[in-house]
N, C-alpha and C positions, 0 to 999 in steps of 0.2 A: 784468440779474441777474449778480452775481459769485459765483463758487464759494468755498467755505470753503478755507482754506489746505491744501495737500497737498504730498506729496513726489513729485516727478516726475523721471523719467530721460529725457534727450534722446539719441536715437541720432544719431550724426553720422559722416561720413567724417573722416579724420584729417588731411586737407590743411590748410594754414594758413588758406585762405579758408573752408573748411567749418567749421573750428573757430571762426573769427571769427563766422560766422553763428549757430552754435549758442550761443556765449557771449553774443551780442547778445540772443537770445531768452531765454536763462537770466537775464540781467540784468533784462529787462522783467518776467518772471514773478516773480523775486525781489522786485522792487519792489512786487508785489501781495501779498507775504507768503508766497509758496510757497517751499518748499525744492526746489532743482533741482540735479541732478548730471548729468554728461555720460558717455556711453558711446561712446568712440571706436572706429571700425571701419574696416577696409580692405576695399574692395569689389573685385569683378572688374574694374570699369571703371578702378580705380586701378592694378591689377596689369598689365593688358594695354596696353602702350605701343608695341608694334611694328606695330599695325594700326589702321586707322580704325575708329571705333565702328560705322559702317555695315556693316562687314565681320564684326563679331563679336557682333551681337545688339542694338545700339542703346544708347541712354542709360539704359534700364532696368537696365543692369549697374551703375549708380551707386547704385541704390536697393534692389535685391533683398535684400541682406544686412540692411539697415536694417529692411525689412518683416518679415523673419524674426524679428528682435529684438522688434518690436512684437507679432507673432503669439505668440511664446513668453512674453511678459510681462516680458522683460528690459528693455524700454524702453516709455515711455508715448507718446512723440511723436518724430517725425523731422523735422529741418529740412533742406529742400532748396533749391537754386537751382531756381526753378520751370521754367526751360527744360530742366532735366535730368529732370523728372518725366514719365513716359510719359502719353500722352493718355488712356489707359484704365487705371485702377487695378484691381488684383485684387479679387475679391469679398471683402467684409468690411473694406475699407479706404476711407477718405474723406480728401479734402482739406478740413481743418477750418478753415484760416485762410490768407488771402493778405495779406501785410503791404505797407505802403506801398513803392512802387517807388523804387529808386535810379535813377541815370542809365541809360536803356535802350539807349544808343547803343553802337556799336562804336568801338574806339579804334585809331588807327594808331600803332604803336610802332616806332621806328627810332633807331639811334644816329647815323646819318649823313644822313638825309633828312627834310625837314620835313613832307611829306605824300605822298599817293599820286602826285600829278602830278609830284613832284620825282624819283621813281624813274627811273633810266635804263632804256632798253629792255632787256628780258631779265632784269631784276632778279628776285631770288628772294624770294618772299613766303611766309611760313609760316602755314598754317591747316589744320585737319582738318575744318572745317565745310563740308559740301556747299553750304549756303546762301551762305557767304562765297565759296567757290570760284566759284559761278555768278555772283554779283554782281561779283566782282573781274574775271572774264573779260569781262563785259559792259562794264565801265569801262575795262579795260586788257588787251586780248587778247594783248598782247606779253609780259606778265609770265610768269615761270616760278613756278607755285604748287606748293609742296612740303608734304607732310604735317607736322603739328606736334602731338604728343601730350604728355601730362604735366600736372602741376599748374601753377599760375601761375608759381611760382618756377622750375620746370624750363624752362618755355617762355622766360622771360626770360633764363635762363642760356644756352640754346641760341642766342638772338639775340646775346648778348654774346660768345659763342665764335666768332661770325662765320659761322654756318651759314646765316643769312638776312640779307637786306638790310633786311627789315622783317617784322613779324608783326602780325596783327590779333587783338585780344582784346576781351572785354567791358569797357567802361569801368567798370561797377559794381564788378567784382572788384578792379580796380586802386585805385579810390577807397576801397573798404572796408578795404584793407590799407595805406592811406597811401602808395600808389605813384603818385599823380597826376602826379608829376614825370616819370614814364616816358612819359606820353602826349604825343605830338607834336601830334596833332590828333584831335578827335572827328569822326566822319563824320556829316554831316547825314543824318537818317533818310530824307530824300527821295532820297539818293544810295546809301546802304547801309542798306537796310531791316532792322531788328532781327528776331531770332528770337522766336517766340511765347513770352511770359513772361519775356523777358530783363530782368534787373535786379530782378526781384521774388523774394521769398522765399515759399515755400509750406510749410505744416506739415501733415504726414500723420499720421493716427491710425487706430486700429481704429474702425470705424463704431459699435461698441457702447460706446465710452468717452465717454459723455455728460459725465462729470466733467471730462475733459480739454478737450472741445469747449467747455464752459462757461467754463473758465479762459482759453481762447484767444480768446474773443469780444471782449475789449477790445483785442486786437492787430490785429483785422481792419481793413483799409483798403478800404472798399466801392468807392471809385472805381477803385482798382487792380484789385480783383477783377472788376468789370464789364469792364474793358478786357482783362484776360488771359483771361477766360472767352470773349470773342469771338475772341481770337487762337487760343486752344486749340481752339475749335470749327472754325476754318478748317483748322488742322493735322490735327485728328482726321478731318475729312471728306476730306482729301486723302491720307490714308495714315498720318499720325500717327507718323512715326519719323524718326530722323536720316538715313535713307537717301533722304529727299526733300529736294531743293534748294529749300526753301520758306521764305519770310519772311512774317511777319504782325505788324502793329503797329497798335494802336488808341489813340486819344486821346479823352478825354471833355471836352466843353465844356457845362456845365450838364447838360441831359439828352440831349444829342445826341452819339452815339458815331460816330466816323469810323474806319473800318478800311481800312488799306492792306495789300495782299498782293502778293507777287511769286513767280513760279515761274521758275526758270532751268535751262538745260541746262548741266551741268558741262563738257561737251565743246565748248560754244559753237556747236553745229550748228543750234540753234533759237533764235529771238529771245527775249529776256526778256519775260515776260508780266506785266503789272501791272494790278491792279484796285483801285478805291476806291469804297466805298459808305458812306453815312451814314444814320442812323436814330435815332429816339427810343427810348431804352431806360430801363427803370425797375427791372429786376431781372436776375438771372443768366439766366433763361429767355429774355428778350427780347434780351439781349446775345448769347446763344448762337445764337438764330435769325438775327440779323444776320450772324454769322460763317458760318453755313451758306449764307446767300445769297451771300456773297463767294466761298465755296468752289465753289458751283455755277457762278458766272460765270467763275471762274478755270479750272475744268475745261473749260468750253465754249470759252474762248479758247485754251487749250493744244491742244485737239483741232483747232481751226480753223487753228492755226499748223503743223499737221502732226505734233503729238505723238501718242502712242498711250496706250492704257490701261496698258501696261507702264511708260511714263514716269510715269503718275499713281499707280500702285499697285505700286511695287517690292516685291519680297519679299526678306526678309533671312533667310538660313539661319544660325542661330547656330553658331559653330564651337568654342564652349567650353561 
């Protein structure tokens, strides 16, 4: 069932990548006959660039202002990179659509080195993702890993200014902006496991907006939604914030979903813990259940390796 044509406003961050994503959804909805306008906004996550997200309240800082616009009726839907969407949405909000995934992998970007193995000992690598920090330390404990914040263009500029020997970014964002040439190599997910939801777009609405949910139904990619539902279930059960050095990536082959998850110690004091489980899934509920099984096994193994509940359930005190 398709909805009758409507006028919709999309709330979006104003970074170049966020605008591309919003314009992509705008184009698809326009093709259905809807009139669609954009409401560009600057979020707290965009404004705070001198501290890691895990220190200032997490990735929810990228979506809060957009949710206010939805709540006040200034916008009808908000387009997000799904990996930036908190695992628990506020009451009254729903994830109405998950679109087909772009490349979920991490990209190695460097002006002087072909891949991670080519970096000299002690080379400086930029990332502010605790997941990437933990995985990079497991692969190359000799590297110096430094914080890297800002939008995609800002991060590339900092690399070009010589502040880093290499940086690690999501391949999807580079490809969406026509910057594939900056990628020296894409990490095999078996080596650098992606974040939950990486590469997928999620569209958030007010739960009572059945008209918007109906209009978005044709944009849903069910296979991607099943995979990311499982990934997000792992993350939610493990603490669900960017203060957790956690990776989760699911692939679907026919009706069999395979989930890989990894937890790492950013200080390198505990070994990397990895879990893989597969199961038959038919809907979001069964995919979520499989994700919960993975989380339980991951928690068990982390504790067996000498980790503590503090490692598994870090608390973040917002400072803004």
